C-alpha positions, 0 to 999 in steps of 0.5 A: 499500499503506497502512502502520502503524507500520514496516512495510506493511499488505497492498495495498489493490485497490479505491482506492474502499474505502480509509479517509480519510487521508493515503494517500487524500488524497495518491491524490486530490490528488498529480497534474497532472491538468487540466480541458480543456472539463470533461475530465480530461487529463493523464499516463496514470497520473495519469488511472488513479489518479485514476479509480481512486479516483472523485474529481472535480476542479473548477476554482475559477473565477468570484467566486462559486465562489471565495467559496464556497471561501474560505468553507469553506476559509479560503482561495484555491485552485488546484482543489478535489477532490471525492469521489464522490457517496454512492450511489457509495462503499461503505457502509463508506468514505464520504467526504463532505469535498471537498479544496483543492489550494494549489500544485502542484509539477510532477514535474521529471525532474532531481529525480524527484518532484511534490508538492502542499500542500493543505487540508481544510475549516475550520481544520485545517493544510495537509497537504504530499503527494509522490509520486515515484522510491520511492527518492527519496521515501524519502530525503526523509522521516524514517528512522524513518517508512520501513517496514523492508521497504521495499526489499524490497517495491519489489524485489518488486514491480519484478521482477514489472514493476509501476511503483511510487511512493513516496508520503509526507505531511506536516503543515504547520501554518504553511501556512493560505492560499493566499498562504503556500503559495506562499512555501514551498519546492519542497525541502521535505521530509515525514515519512511514506512508502508505496509505489503499486503501480499500480491 
């Protein structure tokens, strides 16, 4: 569910129709999906979430691919997430910019969350995305960024039997490279939050 100011917006049923922004970038990057013989493998919810976006993951291997990534993002990367071909996207929400994942903090059940550090092409600052138990994610965010109807919406979806995830993001102007991302501690807090009923 996207949010604006201090409340949630109506639920987006077709993820491919989402506008480019933090919510879409979180869905595309904040997962532990990996490729095995060019096939995505990982947590079933992560696989379904990524599939619903239409984006694909490209492993950064080989000197030529690594050089292309450095030219595009100004940094090395673990993986690059690529938008679907334009012909497979709605005409009113076309995405053309790939996203580099600089670092992943895998899900830890003791922390009830996972996070990633990502970068868009060019000289843009990095961004941190977090996904996990809604209450845990909200507790790591600035309170003024948590929508006032957060608890009500969470109760609504969980009482209907949905597994709900909390999502958040934060710009990181100080992190511009893969090497700098490796120095960021896991305890990173994020700025704004949202809720995600499963696709």
